[in-house]
N, C-alpha and C positions, 0 to 999 in steps of 0.2 A: 808506405807513407807517401804521402802527396808533396810535392815541393812547390805547389802552385800558392802563390801569395793572393788572397784576395784582394779583387779591387776596392780600393778605399777612397771614397770621395776625397779629393784635397781639401775641402773646407772643414773636415774631420781631424787632420792632422794637426798636433800642437806645433806652435812656433817654438823656435828654439830658445826662448826667453821662458816661454811656461814650462817648456822641459827642465830648464836651470832652477827655475822657481820651485817645481815639484820636486827635484831632486834635492833641494836646500831643505824643503819640507820634510822630507822622507830621512834625510839625516839628521835634522833637529830631533824628529820622534824617536829615531834609533837611538841617538846618543843620551836622550831622557830616560828612554825605557832601560836601556843598559847602565846609566851611571849609578853607581854606588853611593851612598851618603858617606860622605868622607867625615862626619862627626864622629869623634870616638866618644865612646859611652864608659862612665864609671858607676858602678853599683856598690854602696857600703852598707853593711849591715852593723847598727849600733845597738849592743847589747847591755852597755854597762853606763849606770847613772853616776858614777863619781865624779867630783869635779876633776879630777886628772884624766878620767876615761871621756870627758865630755868633748875635751879640745881636739883631740886626733881626728874624728869624723868630721868635725866642723872646720878645721884647717885644711884637711886633705880635700873637702869637698869644695870649698871657696877657692882654693888654689886650682884644682882642676877646671873648675868653671872659668877661671881668669884664663887658663890656656886653652878653652875652647870645647872643653867636654861637656857632653850632657850627663849630668850626675843626679843620680836617685840616692836617697839615704833612707834605709827602712829601720824604724825605730822600734825595738821589741823588749819586752821585759823592762828592766830597770833603765834602759836607754830611752824610754818614753819620757822619764823625768826630762830629758833634755828639753824637749818640746813643749813641756808644762809650763806656761807663763810665770807661775808663783814657784814651783818646785825647783826650777831651773836656777833660780836667785838663791837658793840655799842647798845647792849641792855640796856634799861634804867630801872630805879625803880620807879614806881610810888609812890609820897608821899601823894596824897590824899587818903584819906580813909582806910590808912594803920595804923591800931591802935598800930601796933609795933614799928613804928618808933618814935626817941624821939623828934617829931615836931608836934604841933597841927595843926590841919586841917586848922585852919585860916590862919596861917602861911604857910603850905604846899600849899595853893591855889596861893601863890604868884608866879609872873613869876621867872622863873628859880630855883625853887625850886626841881624840878625833877632833874635837873643837879647836884645841891648840894647833896641830898640825895643817887643819883647814885655814885658820887665820894666818898662819905662816905663809900659806900658799897663796892666800889672797893678797897678802902683803906683796910677794914676790911679782904677782901679776900686776898690780897696781903700780909698784915700782918701776917695773920693766915698761910699762905702758902698752901692756898686753891686752888685745881687744877682749872685752867681757864675752861671756855666753851669749848674750842678749844681742851684742853687737855683731857677732860672728853669724848668727842666725838670720838677724836683718839684711846683713851683707850678702849672705848665700843665697836668700829667697830674691833680693833683688837681681842677683846674678843669674837666676834661672833655677837654681838647685831645687830639686822637689824633696822635700822632706814628707816621708810616708810614716804614719802611725798605725801600729800593728792593732786591727780591730779586736783581735782575741786577748790580746793584753788590756786594750781600753775596757772590755767587758769584764776580763779577770780582776782588774784592780779597781774596778768601778770609778773610772774616770769620766768626767764630764767632756766631751768633745769641744765645748765652747770654752774650755778653760786653755786649749792648745794656741800657740801663735797663729795669728791670722797668716793665712797660706799654707798652712800644714795640711796636707791629704790625709783625711781620714777615712776608715771603711776599708783598709788595705789588708789583704790576707797574704798568707805564706805563699800562695800559687803566684799571685801576682809578683811577689819579691823573687820567686825563683824565676819566672819567666824574664822578669828585669835581669837578673845576674847571668842568664843564659844568652842573652843579648850583648853584654856589657863585653868592653875590651878588657877592663880592669874590674876585678870583683876583690872587695876585703871586708873580712870580718873583723870587727873591732869590739 
């Protein structure tokens, strides 16, 4: 092994300032290459389309977005009704088998009881000045929440993609939802 140092012309030697600038460039490049994205991610799967089941994914999504999370909500099967402009305005509350409603199951099974319990819940929502489904969707979209509509369900239920709220991502499949969940810090199935 040779310890000889080749002769370097003095005009090729960088100045101290040039070396310091190059070190700064390399440190910045290294910091950028090794920095992790600090944005937390939340992935929600919404599968139910009743009035009482529309609120949890919307409230959780908008709240997480307010805290800086990157949020996606994948709507499939009856959960797709939440994103449908007309259907979302007519979501019902099922009175049968709902232990928290002040109606016994024998009475809840009577014709028209779903209508009665839905009206009771809508009155509570209005009296409490709670945001509507439409308001929560618009607020969430404004905050960057990505609402995804399951393409298989769109085809199965024969929905027209133009009937969804503006800003809803259509054509999303289960593989995309699974990938999104795998990358998320928080995964919820509602």
